C-alpha positions in Angstrom: 0.0 0.0 0.0 1.2 3.6 -0.6 3.1 5.0 2.4 0.7 8.0 2.3 -2.1 5.6 3.3 -0.1 3.8 6.1 -1.7 6.1 8.7 -5.1 4.5 7.8 -3.8 1.1 9.0 -3.0 2.2 12.5 -5.3 1.1 15.4 -6.2 4.7 16.2 -7.5 5.3 12.7 -9.3 1.9 12.7 -11.2 3.1 15.9 -12.3 6.2 13.9 -13.1 4.4 10.6 -14.8 1.4 12.1 -16.4 2.9 15.3 -19.8 1.9 13.9 -18.6 -1.4 12.4 -16.4 -3.1 15.1 -16.6 -6.4 13.2 -14.6 -4.9 10.3 -12.1 -3.6 12.9 -11.7 -7.0 14.4 -11.1 -8.5 10.9 -8.5 -5.9 10.2 -6.7 -6.6 13.4 -6.9 -10.4 12.8 -5.3 -9.8 9.3 -2.2 -8.3 10.7 
């Protein structure tokens, strides 16, 4: 992925992006 998007992969950003969809956040964490 582009380095400019790396910030989107951080847990803090996941909390913001997936606050209303925790399942997707869990899947993202499991994929690490």
